[in-house]
C-alpha positions in Angstrom: 36.8 6.3 -4.0 39.0 9.1 -5.2 38.5 12.5 -3.4 37.0 11.0 -0.2 38.5 10.5 3.2 38.7 7.0 4.4 35.8 7.6 6.8 33.6 9.0 4.1 34.5 6.1 1.7 33.5 3.6 4.4 30.2 5.4 5.0 29.3 5.6 1.3 30.2 2.0 0.8 27.8 1.1 3.6 25.2 3.3 1.9 25.8 1.4 -1.3 25.3 -1.9 0.5 22.1 -0.9 2.2 21.0 0.9 -1.0 17.8 2.4 0.3 16.2 5.7 1.2 18.5 6.0 4.2 18.0 9.7 5.0 20.3 10.8 7.8 21.6 7.3 8.7 24.5 7.5 11.1 27.1 4.9 10.3 29.7 3.8 12.8 32.3 5.6 10.7 30.7 8.9 11.9 29.6 10.2 8.5 25.9 11.0 8.0 24.8 10.2 4.5 21.5 11.5 3.2 19.9 9.2 0.6 16.9 10.1 -1.5 14.9 7.6 -3.5 13.5 9.2 -6.7 11.2 8.1 -9.5 11.4 10.0 -12.8 8.7 10.0 -15.4 8.0 11.6 -18.8 4.8 13.7 -19.3 3.2 10.5 -20.5 3.9 8.8 -17.3 6.7 6.5 -18.6 9.6 5.8 -16.3 13.0 7.3 -17.2 15.8 5.0 -16.2 18.8 6.3 -18.2 19.8 9.4 -16.2 23.2 9.8 -14.7 24.5 11.6 -11.6 25.3 14.7 -13.6 21.7 15.0 -14.6 20.5 15.7 -11.1 20.9 18.7 -8.7 20.1 18.6 -5.0 19.4 21.6 -2.7 19.1 21.2 1.1 17.3 24.2 2.6 18.1 26.0 -0.6 21.8 25.3 -0.6 23.4 23.1 -3.4 24.9 19.8 -2.3 27.5 17.5 -3.9 26.1 14.2 -5.0 28.5 11.5 -3.8 26.5 8.4 -4.2 24.3 7.5 -7.2 22.8 4.3 -8.6 19.7 3.1 -10.4 18.0 0.7 -8.0 16.6 -2.3 -9.7 17.7 -5.2 -7.5 18.1 -4.0 -4.0 16.3 -5.6 -1.1 12.8 -4.4 -0.2 11.1 -4.1 3.2 7.4 -3.8 2.8 4.3 -3.5 4.9 0.9 -4.6 3.6 -1.6 -2.5 5.6 -5.1 -3.9 5.2 -8.2 -2.0 6.2 -10.6 -4.7 7.6 -13.3 -2.3 8.9 -16.9 -3.1 7.9 -16.8 -0.6 5.1 -14.3 -2.9 3.3 -16.2 -6.1 3.7 -17.3 -6.5 0.1 -13.9 -5.5 -1.4 -11.7 -7.4 1.0 -11.5 -10.6 -1.1 -10.2 -8.6 -4.1 -7.6 -7.0 -1.9 -6.5 -10.3 -0.6 -6.3 -11.8 -4.0 -4.2 -8.9 -5.3 -1.8 -9.3 -2.3 -1.3 -12.9 -3.1 -0.5 -12.0 -6.7 1.8 -9.1 -5.7 3.8 -11.3 -3.3 4.2 -14.0 -5.9 5.6 -11.4 -8.4 7.7 -9.3 -6.0 8.9 -11.2 -2.9 12.4 -12.8 -3.2 12.7 -14.9 0.0 16.5 -14.5 0.1 16.3 -10.7 -0.2 13.0 -9.1 0.6 10.9 -9.0 3.8 7.2 -8.2 4.3 4.9 -7.7 7.3 1.1 -7.7 7.4 -0.9 -5.4 9.6 -4.7 -5.1 9.6 -6.7 -2.3 11.2 -10.3 -1.7 12.0 -11.4 -1.0 15.6 -8.0 -2.2 16.6 -4.5 -2.4 15.0 -3.1 -5.9 14.7 0.4 -7.0 13.5 -0.7 -10.3 12.0 2.7 -11.3 10.5 6.1 -9.9 11.6 8.7 -9.3 8.9 9.5 -12.4 7.0 10.7 -13.6 3.6 8.5 -16.7 3.7 5.8 -17.0 1.1 4.1 -19.7 3.1 3.8 -17.6 6.3 2.5 -14.6 4.5 0.0 -16.6 2.5 -1.3 -18.3 5.6 -1.9 -15.0 7.3 -3.5 -13.3 4.3 -6.0 -16.1 4.1 -7.4 -15.3 7.5 -7.2 -11.5 7.5 -10.9 -10.5 7.7 -13.4 -8.0 9.0 -14.5 -8.2 12.7 -17.0 -11.0 13.7 -20.4 -10.2 15.0 -19.4 -10.9 18.6 -16.3 -8.6 18.2 -18.5 -5.8 16.9 -20.9 -6.3 19.9 -17.9 -5.9 22.2 -16.6 -2.9 20.4 -15.9 0.2 22.3 -15.0 3.5 20.6 -14.4 4.1 16.9 -14.1 1.6 14.1 -11.2 2.5 11.7 -7.8 3.3 13.1 -6.0 4.2 9.9 -3.6 6.8 11.3 -2.7 4.6 14.3 -1.9 1.8 12.0 0.3 3.9 9.7 2.1 5.3 12.8 2.8 1.9 14.3 3.9 0.4 11.0 6.4 3.1 10.5 7.6 3.6 14.1 7.4 0.1 15.5 8.4 -2.0 12.5 10.3 0.1 10.0 12.5 2.2 12.3 15.4 -0.2 12.5 15.2 -1.5 8.9 17.9 -0.5 6.4 16.6 -1.5 3.0 14.2 0.4 0.7 11.1 0.7 2.8 7.4 1.2 1.9 4.0 0.8 3.4 1.3 -0.2 1.0 -2.1 0.7 2.4 -5.5 -0.5 1.1 -8.4 1.5 2.4 -11.1 4.0 1.6 -9.1 6.6 3.5 -11.6 7.1 6.3 -10.4 7.3 9.9 -12.9 7.2 12.7 -11.1 7.6 16.0 -7.3 7.2 15.9 -5.3 8.7 18.8 -2.6 9.6 16.3 -3.2 12.5 14.0 -2.7 12.4 10.2 0.3 14.7 10.5 1.9 12.5 13.2 1.5 9.4 11.1 3.1 11.0 8.1 6.0 12.3 10.2 6.6 8.8 11.6 7.0 7.6 8.0 9.3 10.5 7.1 11.5 10.0 10.2 11.9 6.3 9.3 12.6 6.9 5.6 9.4 5.0 4.6 7.5 5.6 1.4 3.7 5.3 1.5 1.8 3.8 -1.4 -1.9 4.5 -0.8 -4.6 2.6 -2.7 -8.1 4.0 -2.4 -10.5 1.1 -2.6 -14.1 2.1 -1.7 -17.3 0.2 -1.6 -19.8 2.9 -2.7 -22.7 0.6 -1.8 -21.7 0.7 1.9 -22.3 4.5 2.0 -25.6 4.5 0.1 -24.7 3.3 -3.4 -24.1 6.7 -5.0 -20.8 8.5 -5.7 -20.1 11.2 -3.1 -22.5 9.8 -0.5 -19.8 8.6 1.8 -16.8 10.3 3.5 -14.1 11.4 1.1 -10.8 9.8 2.1 -8.9 10.6 -1.1 -7.3 13.8 0.2 -5.9 11.9 3.1 -4.4 9.2 0.9 -3.0 11.7 -1.6 -1.3 13.6 1.3 0.2 10.5 2.8 1.8 9.5 -0.5 2.9 12.9 -1.6 4.6 13.9 1.6 6.6 10.6 2.0 7.7 10.3 -1.7 5.3 7.4 -2.5 2.3 7.3 -4.9 -1.5 7.4 -4.7 -3.7 5.1 -6.7 -7.5 4.7 -6.9 -9.3 1.5 -7.9 -11.7 2.2 -10.7 -13.6 0.4 -13.4 -10.7 1.1 -15.7 -7.9 0.3 -13.2 -8.1 -2.8 -11.1 -6.2 -3.4 -7.9 -4.1 -6.0 -9.6 -3.0 -3.4 -12.2 -2.2 -1.0 -9.4 0.0 -3.6 -7.6 1.8 -4.1 -10.9 2.4 -0.4 -11.2 3.8 -0.3 -7.6 6.1 -3.1 -8.4 7.4 -1.4 -11.5 8.0 1.9 -9.6 9.9 0.1 -6.8 12.2 -1.4 -9.4 12.7 1.9 -11.3 14.1 4.3 -8.7 17.3 6.2 -8.4 19.2 6.3 -5.2 21.0 9.6 -4.7 23.2 10.3 -1.7 25.1 13.2 -0.3 26.8 14.4 2.9 25.3 17.7 4.1 27.7 20.6 4.3 25.7 22.0 7.2 26.5 20.4 10.6 23.5 19.2 12.7 23.4 21.4 15.7 19.8 20.6 16.6 17.6 17.8 15.4 15.2 19.1 12.7 13.5 18.5 9.4 15.5 19.9 6.4 13.9 20.8 3.1 15.0 18.8 0.0 14.7 19.9 -3.6 15.7 17.6 -6.4 15.7 18.6 -10.0 16.8 17.0 -13.3 18.5 18.9 -16.1 16.5 17.1 -18.9 13.4 19.0 -19.8 9.8 17.7 -19.6 10.4 15.3 -16.7 8.4 14.8 -13.5 10.3 13.8 -10.3 8.8 12.0 -7.4 10.7 12.0 -4.1 10.2 13.0 -0.4 10.8 16.7 0.0 12.3 16.7 3.5 14.4 14.5 5.8 15.0 14.3 9.6 18.4 15.5 10.6 19.2 13.8 13.9 21.8 15.4 16.2 
């Protein structure tokens, strides 16, 4: 790598190997490489996959940075979490969610490269399947992911949908030590009724572990009275989760099925740019730093996380 020291070259080679959104990863060589995953679309929503390094500009806390690592990520390993809301409000849509998950795993999971875990949440948060590349294990667990039984509901103490707790645990407890492209895919109506974790803390856990959140709003209007607007509005929560982590928000509607949404997520995961730089500002204290990514070509929309955690 012409123009780099040996230590920087080793670090960037490691970043190329890991090839994910590895913001502020500290490699043994001692160089901290900030990596950003970005999706680029036209005004019509079509993915743009022919940009080069010279088409992008990065600012960190308003200061221009030199892009040293760049690639279009189409074949790098994925580490995914399927986060399934199994509270009673999801009882009538759960089978559709389960079917879509089966289809998604069939289309996306490459046992020799990718890993997936399954976590369900209702009045408790349960890691039903640890990270694995086994279709068989994941299919077995998905088949039994379900809403609480009557006896479990009778024994229930406290609230019934721990969405924020689940997202926090998925990011902090599972994703923290993973190196590939990481994403949590959450299927829920967006309603939280009693988590100890706040929404802000759940988002921050994803940001600190370089994890995208893809949120899918799937509501059973009948559960809240059968009329639009009768139940709690979880859309704002799900939009915020996605936007602040660099992921995407989707809503299941009559015109857009959950299967179609999973296909869109798959396409997005395979159409990202990985852009890396070494900050010119030493880390004196651990802090979040603001990121701004732009493309020179006009009429494009960029999707990426807008800050990263700089660890001292």
